[in-house]
Backbone as CSV, one residue per row, in Angstrom:
resi,resn,N_x,N_y,N_z,CA_x,CA_y,CA_z,C_x,C_y,C_z
1,MET,145.998,104.605,115.506,145.549,103.540,116.405,145.080,102.340,115.591
2,ASN,145.379,101.145,116.066,144.877,99.973,115.365,143.419,99.719,115.747
3,GLU,142.812,98.754,115.058,141.373,98.552,115.248,141.040,98.087,116.656
4,PHE,141.882,97.252,117.258,141.598,96.805,118.618,141.709,97.965,119.603
5,ALA,142.674,98.837,119.384,142.807,100.007,120.257,141.591,100.915,120.132
6,LEU,141.058,101.049,118.930,139.840,101.839,118.748,138.667,101.196,119.481
7,ALA,138.583,99.871,119.416,137.529,99.165,120.144,137.663,99.387,121.646
8,GLU,138.888,99.360,122.145,139.106,99.601,123.572,138.703,101.024,123.952
9,THR,138.941,101.973,123.066,138.544,103.363,123.328,137.033,103.482,123.457
10,LEU,136.309,102.848,122.549,134.845,102.873,122.617,134.340,102.130,123.845
11,ASP,134.938,101.000,124.153,134.519,100.213,125.303,134.718,101.008,126.595
12,ALA,135.822,101.712,126.691,136.076,102.527,127.876,135.062,103.660,127.983
13,ALA,134.675,104.238,126.853,133.677,105.309,126.871,132.353,104.807,127.419
14,VAL,131.974,103.584,127.044,130.735,102.986,127.557,130.838,102.783,129.063
15,ARG,131.909,102.167,129.500,132.038,101.815,130.916,132.237,103.041,131.801
16,ASP,132.930,104.062,131.262,133.199,105.262,132.050,132.109,106.321,131.901
17,VAL,131.132,106.066,131.027,130.058,107.032,130.732,130.684,108.384,130.384
18,ARG,131.526,108.346,129.362,132.300,109.528,128.980,132.288,109.687,127.470
19,ALA,131.846,110.846,127.012,131.823,111.111,125.574,133.249,111.307,125.064
20,ILE,133.492,110.816,123.862,134.816,110.907,123.260,134.716,111.577,121.893
21,PRO,135.841,112.106,121.375,135.827,112.629,120.008,135.564,111.500,119.016
22,ARG,135.093,111.850,117.845,134.865,110.842,116.806,136.176,110.135,116.465
23,LEU,136.090,108.843,116.243,137.279,108.089,115.880,137.894,108.618,114.590
24,THR,137.025,109.019,113.661,137.510,109.469,112.356,138.196,110.823,112.412
25,ASP,138.145,111.497,113.562,138.883,112.758,113.681,140.387,112.510,113.697
26,LYS,140.777,111.297,114.114,142.207,110.995,114.229,142.632,109.735,113.490
27,ALA,141.667,108.887,113.134,142.011,107.608,112.507,141.344,107.499,111.142
28,ALA,142.053,106.922,110.186,141.469,106.618,108.885,140.630,105.354,109.050
29,LEU,139.338,105.486,108.819,138.432,104.373,109.109,137.350,104.330,108.040
30,ASP,137.302,103.207,107.298,136.201,103.032,106.358,135.168,102.102,106.998
31,VAL,134.072,101.864,106.306,132.970,101.093,106.898,133.402,99.653,107.187
32,GLU,134.145,99.046,106.279,134.583,97.664,106.488,135.434,97.555,107.757
33,ALA,136.355,98.484,107.921,137.185,98.476,109.121,136.353,98.785,110.359
34,ALA,135.360,99.650,110.204,134.503,100.020,111.335,133.746,98.806,111.866
35,TYR,133.306,97.928,110.978,132.647,96.705,111.451,133.626,95.798,112.206
36,ARG,134.874,95.806,111.822,135.857,95.025,112.581,136.053,95.624,113.975
37,VAL,136.036,96.948,114.064,136.120,97.601,115.373,134.901,97.227,116.214
38,GLN,133.727,97.247,115.578,132.495,96.877,116.284,132.601,95.466,116.859
39,ARG,133.043,94.516,116.030,133.146,93.129,116.492,134.162,93.012,117.620
40,ALA,135.260,93.750,117.530,136.268,93.698,118.587,135.711,94.246,119.894
41,ALA,134.919,95.323,119.819,134.323,95.896,121.029,133.308,94.938,121.643
42,ILE,132.541,94.265,120.798,131.607,93.256,121.319,132.392,92.103,121.943
43,GLY,133.526,91.764,121.348,134.364,90.718,121.915,134.844,91.060,123.314
44,LEU,135.106,92.327,123.577,135.498,92.746,124.923,134.351,92.516,125.906
45,ARG,133.122,92.786,125.440,131.963,92.549,126.307,131.779,91.051,126.551
46,GLU,131.970,90.268,125.514,131.871,88.814,125.688,132.933,88.318,126.668
47,GLY,134.094,88.931,126.622,135.147,88.550,127.538,134.798,88.819,128.993
48,ARG,133.860,89.724,129.214,133.397,90.013,130.574,132.166,89.191,130.937
49,GLY,131.788,88.254,130.070,130.703,87.342,130.396,129.397,87.581,129.679
50,GLU,129.322,88.612,128.843,128.089,88.843,128.094,127.993,87.850,126.936
51,ALA,126.760,87.550,126.533,126.531,86.613,125.427,125.736,87.299,124.332
52,LEU,126.022,86.972,123.095,125.255,87.533,121.987,123.797,87.130,122.106
53,ALA,122.898,88.087,121.813,121.464,87.846,121.970,120.646,88.300,120.779
54,GLY,121.297,88.877,119.769,120.515,89.319,118.621,121.213,90.387,117.815
55,VAL,120.414,90.995,116.947,120.898,91.986,115.993,119.956,93.182,116.016
56,LYS,120.521,94.368,115.871,119.708,95.566,115.709,120.028,96.219,114.373
57,MET,119.004,96.747,113.740,119.169,97.378,112.442,119.095,98.895,112.584
58,GLY,119.843,99.580,111.741,119.844,101.030,111.738,119.730,101.579,110.333
59,PHE,119.393,102.869,110.253,119.196,103.541,108.965,118.137,102.831,108.123
60,THR,117.044,102.432,108.775,115.995,101.685,108.067,114.927,102.589,107.479
61,SER,115.129,103.880,107.518,114.230,104.789,106.804,114.974,105.367,105.609
62,ARG,114.257,105.574,104.515,114.883,106.124,103.312,115.457,107.509,103.595
63,ALA,114.750,108.300,104.426,115.216,109.645,104.732,116.576,109.616,105.428
64,LYS,116.739,108.656,106.354,118.015,108.561,107.067,119.123,108.110,106.138
65,MET,118.811,107.196,105.221,119.822,106.771,104.256,120.305,107.956,103.425
66,VAL,119.353,108.758,102.953,119.712,109.929,102.148,120.553,110.887,102.979
67,GLN,120.140,111.112,104.223,120.859,112.030,105.109,122.307,111.606,105.292
68,MET,122.522,110.289,105.458,123.868,109.780,105.705,124.612,109.416,104.422
69,GLY,123.954,109.555,103.267,124.603,109.274,102.004,124.907,107.815,101.774
70,VAL,124.009,106.938,102.235,124.222,105.501,102.090,123.054,104.878,101.331
71,HIS,123.276,103.654,100.864,122.258,102.956,100.089,121.889,101.617,100.717
72,ASP,122.320,101.396,101.946,121.984,100.159,102.628,121.873,100.452,104.115
73,VAL,121.215,99.546,104.810,121.087,99.659,106.261,122.432,99.386,106.929
74,ILE,122.533,99.745,108.191,123.663,99.323,109.005,123.118,98.400,110.093
75,TRP,124.011,97.752,110.800,123.552,96.827,111.824,124.555,96.768,112.968
76,GLY,124.037,96.339,114.112,124.871,96.145,115.290,124.441,94.871,115.988
77,LEU,125.138,94.539,117.056,124.870,93.307,117.790,124.302,93.610,119.172
78,LEU,123.391,92.773,119.615,122.807,92.865,120.947,123.419,91.796,121.834
79,THR,123.597,92.124,123.107,124.014,91.117,124.082,122.933,90.982,125.147
80,ASP,123.043,89.907,125.913,122.041,89.678,126.952,122.048,90.783,128.003
81,ALA,123.187,91.443,128.204,123.256,92.513,129.197,122.509,93.764,128.741
82,MET,122.181,93.855,127.453,121.462,95.017,126.947,119.950,94.908,127.140
83,LEU,119.460,93.709,127.483,118.022,93.536,127.643,117.533,94.322,128.854
84,VAL,116.517,95.152,128.638,115.916,95.957,129.696,114.644,95.263,130.154
85,GLU,114.593,94.862,131.404,113.409,94.176,131.928,112.309,95.164,132.297
86,SER,112.658,96.204,133.050,111.628,97.149,133.481,112.132,98.571,133.654
87,ALA,113.441,98.762,133.842,113.962,100.098,134.116,115.307,100.300,133.435
88,VAL,115.567,101.544,133.037,116.833,101.942,132.428,117.512,102.931,133.369
89,ASP,118.783,102.707,133.656,119.559,103.647,134.451,120.179,104.674,133.509
90,VAL,119.519,105.805,133.332,120.030,106.793,132.383,121.289,107.469,132.893
91,ASP,121.571,107.358,134.198,122.824,107.911,134.706,124.022,107.149,134.165
92,GLY,123.778,105.948,133.665,124.848,105.157,133.084,124.989,105.345,131.588
93,LEU,124.308,106.357,131.044,124.339,106.626,129.615,124.789,108.065,129.364
94,ILE,125.310,108.305,128.175,125.852,109.621,127.834,124.804,110.505,127.183
95,HIS,124.179,110.002,126.131,123.157,110.747,125.395,121.911,109.864,125.251
96,PRO,121.224,109.492,126.320,120.138,108.509,126.215,118.976,108.973,125.357
97,ARG,118.592,108.116,124.421,117.423,108.348,123.571,116.674,107.032,123.441
98,ILE,115.422,107.118,123.017,114.601,105.922,122.890,113.757,106.019,121.633
99,GLU,113.483,104.871,121.019,112.663,104.838,119.809,111.826,103.569,119.785
100,PRO,110.649,103.625,119.134,109.774,102.452,119.048,110.233,101.501,117.953
101,GLU,110.110,100.209,118.219,110.640,99.192,117.322,109.629,98.074,117.083
102,ILE,109.818,97.378,115.984,109.219,96.067,115.770,110.324,95.035,115.983
103,ALA,110.042,94.029,116.815,111.039,93.013,117.140,110.583,91.647,116.653
104,TYR,111.544,90.861,116.187,111.283,89.494,115.750,112.069,88.522,116.627
105,LEU,111.441,87.388,116.935,112.077,86.319,117.696,112.482,85.213,116.731
106,ILE,113.741,84.818,116.783,114.253,83.764,115.910,114.014,82.401,116.568
107,GLY,113.455,81.480,115.791,113.102,80.176,116.342,113.977,79.033,115.883
108,ARG,114.766,79.245,114.849,115.672,78.202,114.354,116.893,78.897,113.752
109,PRO,118.012,78.199,113.606,119.220,78.852,113.096,119.005,79.449,111.701
110,VAL,119.539,80.650,111.509,119.426,81.352,110.232,120.830,81.666,109.735
111,ARG,121.176,81.100,108.602,122.511,81.317,108.034,122.470,82.145,106.764
112,SER,121.270,82.428,106.254,121.143,83.256,105.051,119.761,83.885,105.044
113,ALA,119.604,84.893,104.191,118.319,85.570,104.099,117.218,84.621,103.644
114,ALA,117.585,83.574,102.892,116.582,82.626,102.410,115.957,81.830,103.545
115,ASP,116.663,81.739,104.683,116.162,80.946,105.807,115.231,81.709,106.740
116,VAL,115.255,83.039,106.676,114.753,83.799,107.819,113.243,83.847,107.912
117,ASP,112.533,83.887,106.786,111.072,83.984,106.876,110.486,82.821,107.666
118,ALA,110.978,81.613,107.382,110.454,80.427,108.055,110.978,80.286,109.476
119,ALA,111.984,81.078,109.830,112.597,80.947,111.157,111.959,81.858,112.195
120,VAL,111.042,82.736,111.776,110.429,83.667,112.728,109.496,82.907,113.662
121,ALA,109.756,83.012,114.953,108.923,82.336,115.947,107.941,83.282,116.614
122,GLY,108.150,84.585,116.473,107.247,85.535,117.106,107.571,86.953,116.688
123,VAL,106.627,87.840,116.922,106.796,89.262,116.643,106.243,90.038,117.824
124,ALA,106.838,91.180,118.120,106.418,91.957,119.281,106.699,93.428,119.052
125,VAL,106.004,94.258,119.810,106.368,95.665,119.883,107.567,95.776,120.814
126,GLY,108.452,96.695,120.521,109.630,96.857,121.350,110.116,98.293,121.370
127,PHE,111.226,98.484,122.041,111.885,99.792,122.031,113.385,99.561,122.030
128,GLU,114.102,100.548,121.537,115.552,100.525,121.644,116.021,101.778,122.340
129,VAL,116.930,101.606,123.273,117.607,102.723,123.918,118.907,102.958,123.166
130,LEU,119.093,104.179,122.704,120.281,104.555,121.953,121.194,105.407,122.823
131,ASP,122.490,105.331,122.553,123.437,106.160,123.285,124.726,106.261,122.501
132,SER,124.845,107.284,121.669,126.109,107.494,120.980,127.189,107.819,121.994
133,ARG,128.349,107.240,121.787,129.466,107.509,122.688,130.285,108.718,122.255
134,TYR,129.830,109.415,121.223,130.600,110.538,120.696,130.099,111.884,121.225
135,GLU,131.026,112.797,121.337,130.684,114.136,121.798,129.634,114.762,120.884
136,ASP,128.633,115.377,121.508,127.570,116.110,120.805,126.704,115.217,119.912
137,PHE,126.748,113.902,120.140,125.966,112.973,119.319,126.270,113.185,117.828
138,SER,127.534,113.449,117.539,127.959,113.766,116.168,128.886,112.674,115.667
139,PHE,128.586,112.129,114.467,129.402,111.025,113.966,129.270,110.911,112.456
140,THR,130.270,110.282,111.854,130.215,109.889,110.454,129.691,108.461,110.375
141,LEU,129.493,107.967,109.159,129.017,106.593,108.988,129.982,105.573,109.615
142,PRO,131.288,105.628,109.350,132.176,104.656,110.007,132.158,104.785,111.529
143,ASP,132.035,106.004,112.038,131.990,106.176,113.489,130.815,105.437,114.112
144,VAL,129.623,105.615,113.541,128.436,105.000,114.147,128.461,103.487,113.982
145,VAL,128.996,102.993,112.882,129.134,101.543,112.719,130.068,100.987,113.787
146,ALA,131.214,101.624,113.980,132.162,101.157,114.987,131.543,101.177,116.380
147,ASP,130.674,102.144,116.620,130.011,102.316,117.918,128.780,101.424,118.048
148,ASN,128.774,100.318,117.316,127.689,99.328,117.395,126.338,99.948,117.101
149,ALA,126.337,100.865,116.114,125.099,101.511,115.675,124.351,102.166,116.839
150,SER,125.112,102.709,117.799,124.577,103.443,118.957,123.723,102.592,119.885
151,ALA,123.840,101.279,119.812,123.025,100.403,120.662,123.403,100.568,122.128
152,ALA,122.383,100.624,122.991,122.621,100.683,124.431,121.717,99.722,125.196
153,GLY,120.497,99.526,124.737,119.578,98.627,125.422,118.338,98.409,124.588
154,TYR,117.551,97.414,124.976,116.316,97.148,124.247,115.338,96.414,125.157
155,GLY,114.064,96.526,124.817,113.031,95.788,125.519,111.950,95.373,124.540
156,VAL,111.245,94.318,124.872,110.172,93.827,124.005,108.939,93.525,124.846
157,GLY,107.770,93.659,124.221,106.521,93.276,124.848,106.267,91.794,124.673
158,ALA,105.028,91.395,124.865,104.664,89.981,124.729,104.838,89.526,123.284
159,TRP,105.357,88.317,123.125,105.521,87.757,121.783,104.177,87.265,121.255
160,HIS,103.960,87.503,119.970,102.756,87.040,119.284,103.159,86.094,118.165
161,ASP,102.237,85.235,117.766,102.516,84.347,116.651,102.918,85.165,115.435
162,PRO,103.798,84.628,114.587,104.218,85.376,113.395,103.018,85.886,112.602
163,ARG,103.119,87.143,112.192,102.039,87.763,111.431,102.628,88.926,110.644
164,TYR,101.855,89.386,109.666,102.285,90.544,108.889,102.089,91.804,109.711
165,VAL,103.127,92.590,109.815,103.050,93.862,110.538,103.607,94.974,109.646
166,SER,103.255,94.890,108.364,103.837,95.819,107.400,103.327,97.244,107.543
167,ASN,102.172,97.418,108.181,101.627,98.776,108.310,100.751,98.859,109.553
168,VAL,101.382,98.755,110.728,100.633,98.872,111.974,100.964,100.208,112.623
169,GLY,99.963,100.818,113.203,100.158,102.085,113.870,100.954,101.915,115.146
170,MET,101.861,102.848,115.413,102.700,102.790,116.601,102.696,104.140,117.305
171,LEU,102.700,104.088,118.628,102.638,105.298,119.450,103.626,105.169,120.594
172,MET,104.379,106.222,120.835,105.275,106.259,121.990,104.865,107.421,122.883
173,GLU,104.676,107.090,124.164,104.265,108.085,125.145,105.307,108.180,126.252
174,ILE,105.531,109.379,126.738,106.364,109.604,127.914,105.515,110.319,128.945
175,ASP,105.366,109.685,130.095,104.527,110.221,131.177,103.112,110.544,130.691
176,GLY,102.583,109.634,129.852,101.216,109.761,129.376,101.018,110.735,128.237
177,ARG,102.092,111.355,127.769,101.981,112.326,126.670,102.581,111.725,125.400
178,ALA,101.821,111.764,124.320,102.316,111.236,123.057,103.501,112.077,122.577
179,VAL,104.619,111.393,122.292,105.802,112.103,121.813,106.177,111.710,120.389
180,GLN,105.739,110.529,119.955,105.964,110.101,118.581,104.841,109.164,118.159
181,ALA,104.416,109.298,116.925,103.423,108.389,116.346,103.836,108.102,114.911
182,GLY,103.616,106.861,114.494,103.996,106.501,113.139,103.479,105.129,112.776
183,SER,104.055,104.574,111.745,103.646,103.266,111.252,104.868,102.392,111.049
184,SER,104.691,101.099,111.222,105.778,100.163,110.956,106.205,100.194,109.489
185,ALA,105.370,100.765,108.624,105.736,100.891,107.217,106.955,101.792,107.030
186,ALA,107.260,102.606,108.040,108.450,103.457,107.960,109.733,102.638,107.980
187,ILE,109.629,101.376,108.370,110.801,100.491,108.448,110.968,99.795,107.104
188,LEU,111.619,100.451,106.173,111.875,99.931,104.823,110.599,99.556,104.071
189,GLY,109.481,100.147,104.445,108.207,99.827,103.809,107.547,98.595,104.387
190,ASP,108.323,97.751,105.052,107.838,96.522,105.686,108.972,95.998,106.567
191,PRO,108.751,95.830,107.879,109.839,95.358,108.746,110.460,94.034,108.318
192,MET,109.710,93.196,107.585,110.290,91.945,107.120,111.479,92.184,106.194
193,ARG,111.463,93.279,105.454,112.612,93.589,104.601,113.853,93.839,105.450
194,SER,113.657,94.487,106.566,114.777,94.735,107.471,115.264,93.432,108.094
195,LEU,114.342,92.550,108.448,114.725,91.249,108.998,115.551,90.468,107.985
196,ARG,115.142,90.479,106.742,115.901,89.763,105.709,117.278,90.392,105.526
197,ALA,117.337,91.721,105.622,118.640,92.395,105.528,119.532,91.991,106.698
198,ALA,118.943,91.853,107.884,119.716,91.415,109.048,120.319,90.041,108.801
199,ALA,119.520,89.135,108.245,120.017,87.793,107.947,121.105,87.836,106.885
200,ARG,120.916,88.675,105.877,121.904,88.797,104.798,123.240,89.322,105.334
201,LEU,123.190,90.385,106.111,124.410,91.007,106.593,125.109,90.135,107.640
202,ALA,124.318,89.524,108.522,124.917,88.638,109.518,125.573,87.442,108.841
203,GLY,124.869,86.879,107.856,125.440,85.745,107.138,126.738,86.097,106.443
204,ALA,126.784,87.282,105.836,128.000,87.713,105.153,129.155,87.894,106.130
205,ALA,128.809,88.196,107.396,129.837,88.368,108.425,130.159,87.062,109.146
206,GLY,129.542,85.961,108.712,129.811,84.666,109.326,129.079,84.447,110.641
207,ILE,127.998,85.203,110.862,127.231,85.087,112.103,125.906,84.398,111.817
208,THR,125.604,83.370,112.570,124.318,82.687,112.472,123.348,83.306,113.463
209,LEU,122.153,83.658,112.989,121.107,84.094,113.911,120.592,82.854,114.622
210,GLU,120.731,82.829,115.935,120.466,81.622,116.707,119.053,81.623,117.300
211,PRO,118.495,80.423,117.569,117.196,80.355,118.236,117.226,81.136,119.557
212,GLY,116.174,81.923,119.777,116.102,82.758,120.968,116.631,84.161,120.770
213,TRP,117.339,84.393,119.669,117.839,85.741,119.399,116.690,86.660,119.000
214,VAL,116.911,87.935,119.234,115.959,88.982,118.870,116.572,89.825,117.748
215,VAL,115.757,90.169,116.778,116.160,91.127,115.748,115.268,92.357,115.887
216,LEU,115.881,93.484,116.170,115.170,94.765,116.172,115.199,95.294,114.752
217,ALA,114.015,95.345,114.129,113.952,95.636,112.703,114.212,97.090,112.372
218,GLY,114.078,97.969,113.351,114.307,99.384,113.076,113.215,100.240,113.670
219,ALA,113.456,101.525,113.685,112.540,102.450,114.348,111.411,102.880,113.425
220,ALA,110.221,102.962,113.996,109.064,103.441,113.243,108.978,104.962,113.248
221,THR,109.697,105.612,114.165,109.719,107.075,114.253,111.139,107.508,114.602
222,ALA,111.337,108.798,114.675,112.609,109.322,115.159,112.759,109.020,116.648
223,ALA,113.998,108.929,117.094,114.270,108.760,118.519,114.059,110.081,119.248
224,VAL,113.745,109.983,120.534,113.577,111.183,121.361,114.466,111.048,122.598
225,PRO,114.863,112.165,123.189,115.659,112.091,124.424,114.906,111.335,125.510
226,LEU,115.663,110.574,126.296,115.084,109.770,127.367,115.449,110.405,128.705
227,PRO,114.502,111.118,129.329,114.827,111.838,130.567,114.825,110.924,131.787
228,LYS,115.442,111.399,132.840,115.444,110.674,134.095,114.087,110.816,134.779
229,GLY,113.649,109.743,135.441,112.391,109.777,136.163,111.164,109.721,135.279
230,ALA,111.288,109.104,134.118,110.192,109.060,133.149,109.578,107.670,133.073
231,HIS,108.345,107.626,132.608,107.658,106.380,132.291,107.347,106.397,130.802
232,VAL,107.841,105.394,130.089,107.676,105.323,128.634,106.815,104.115,128.294
233,ARG,105.861,104.327,127.398,105.051,103.226,126.888,105.037,103.293,125.368
234,VAL,105.306,102.148,124.751,105.239,102.025,123.296,104.136,101.037,122.962
235,THR,103.228,101.454,122.079,102.075,100.638,121.706,102.079,100.420,120.198
236,ALA,101.706,99.222,119.780,101.555,98.919,118.357,100.231,98.195,118.153
237,SER,99.492,98.608,117.153,98.177,98.004,116.896,98.288,96.493,116.732
238,GLY,97.538,95.757,117.528,97.525,94.309,117.434,98.646,93.610,118.180
239,LEU,99.614,94.381,118.690,100.756,93.788,119.386,100.825,94.192,120.850
240,GLY,99.896,95.008,121.294,99.909,95.440,122.692,100.930,96.525,122.932
241,SER,101.527,96.524,124.120,102.460,97.590,124.485,103.599,97.044,125.323
242,VAL,104.626,97.860,125.470,105.765,97.574,126.327,106.091,98.866,127.063
243,GLU,106.476,98.742,128.325,106.713,99.919,129.152,108.076,99.837,129.822
244,VAL,108.620,101.012,130.126,109.892,101.079,130.811,109.941,102.375,131.612
245,THR,110.639,102.347,132.726,110.842,103.556,133.528,112.334,103.855,133.600
246,THR,112.618,105.108,133.992,114.023,105.527,134.111,114.265,106.102,135.500
């Protein structure tokens, strides 16, 4: 299958809420080609009227890098249709999971990592909804890259003036019960490092981080399954909280 056909396969899996075999089970796919598949799949969404809204980072913990045998983060693209205002329809997802995030708001165009520190207009606590399109949530590195780094949705709390959040405590609760606790330091030791990586990788791909875009710097803890009929709250010290229901 060519790269566009692979993108169409992934896009259909999203729209049909249907798990598919890994692309690499039948196609020779390296990471560079996988990013082309990712961009093609996002292009299909843009063709249906969605607009780019930001970047999400993945593999931002050293443990995950070691597990996947990589030495750099991966990244995916966010669209405006992925923004979760108050509720997530988990019936529209295959393997719904959620994780706590630190989010950055871009205030001016960013074309390189050198631009990004001064371009931050705000920081917030957030969450990302993940949903691998592969059977059994099983994938290789090229598979997950092609699948837009498992991105499905995201939400953010109130924006705060730019500040250092290199080691803030974070808590995720489901129905009032703590399910994950950690620190933003789990995100490459400092979420700003992940933000700079986002600018570096986007710039290398010819993508400008635009004013109003959101960068999800990465998860402070492991993701957990997102059940139906749940209330989730993510709290970060000094940043307040963000909530979502399913």
